C-alpha positions as CSV (number, residue, x, y, z in Angstrom):
1,M,7.8,26.6,-0.6
2,T,8.5,23.0,0.5
3,D,9.5,20.1,-1.7
4,Q,6.6,17.6,-1.7
5,N,8.9,14.6,-1.9
6,S,10.8,15.6,1.2
7,K,7.8,15.4,3.5
8,S,7.8,12.4,5.8
9,G,5.0,10.0,5.3
10,T,4.2,10.9,1.7
11,N,4.1,8.5,-1.2
12,N,4.5,10.8,-4.2
13,M,5.8,9.5,-7.4
14,A,8.0,11.3,-9.9
15,V,5.7,10.0,-12.7
16,P,2.2,9.8,-11.2
17,E,0.9,7.9,-14.3
18,A,3.2,5.0,-13.3
19,K,1.4,4.4,-10.0
20,A,-0.8,1.5,-11.3
21,A,2.1,-0.2,-12.9
22,M,4.2,0.1,-9.8
23,N,1.4,-1.4,-7.7
24,R,1.1,-4.3,-10.1
25,F,4.9,-4.8,-9.9
26,K,4.8,-4.7,-6.1
27,E,2.0,-7.3,-6.1
28,E,4.0,-9.5,-8.5
29,V,7.2,-9.3,-6.4
30,A,5.3,-10.0,-3.2
31,S,3.7,-13.1,-4.8
32,E,7.0,-14.4,-6.0
33,L,8.4,-14.0,-2.5
34,G,5.4,-15.6,-0.8
35,V,4.5,-12.4,1.1
36,P,0.8,-12.1,1.7
37,L,0.3,-8.6,0.3
38,K,-3.3,-7.4,0.0
39,D,-5.2,-4.4,-1.2
40,G,-5.3,-1.6,1.3
41,Y,-3.7,-1.8,4.7
42,N,-0.7,-4.1,5.1
43,G,0.4,-3.0,8.6
44,D,0.4,-6.6,9.7
45,L,3.4,-7.4,7.6
46,T,6.7,-7.7,9.4
47,S,9.5,-5.2,8.6
48,R,11.4,-8.1,7.0
49,Q,8.5,-8.9,4.7
50,A,7.9,-5.3,3.7
51,G,11.7,-4.8,3.2
52,S,12.0,-7.9,1.1
53,I,9.4,-6.6,-1.4
54,G,11.1,-3.2,-1.7
55,G,14.5,-4.7,-1.9
56,E,13.6,-7.2,-4.6
57,M,11.8,-4.4,-6.6
58,V,15.0,-2.3,-6.6
59,K,17.1,-5.3,-7.6
60,K,14.8,-6.1,-10.5
61,M,14.7,-2.4,-11.6
62,I,18.5,-2.2,-11.5
63,M,18.9,-5.4,-13.5
64,K,16.4,-4.1,-16.1
65,Q,18.3,-0.8,-16.4
66,E,21.6,-2.6,-16.7
67,Q,20.2,-4.7,-19.5
68,Q,18.9,-1.7,-21.4
69,M,22.3,0.1,-21.0
70,S,24.3,-2.9,-22.2
71,S,22.1,-3.3,-25.3
72,G,22.4,0.4,-26.2
73,Q,18.7,1.3,-25.8
């Protein structure tokens, strides 16, 4: 039996119910960065543009977690 998350090219989420929220978050971050993200195919983005979206998302998630940990929640 293979682990679904280890397959190359998959986009499985640990919590599938969060997919819509993550997509909204990605669109929000792309907008803040001025990256022209659109619904569907975005293969015309440069690696730098795509990476900046993911990097900023991670940065914001870490900041949120740090805030929650420091407030004891």
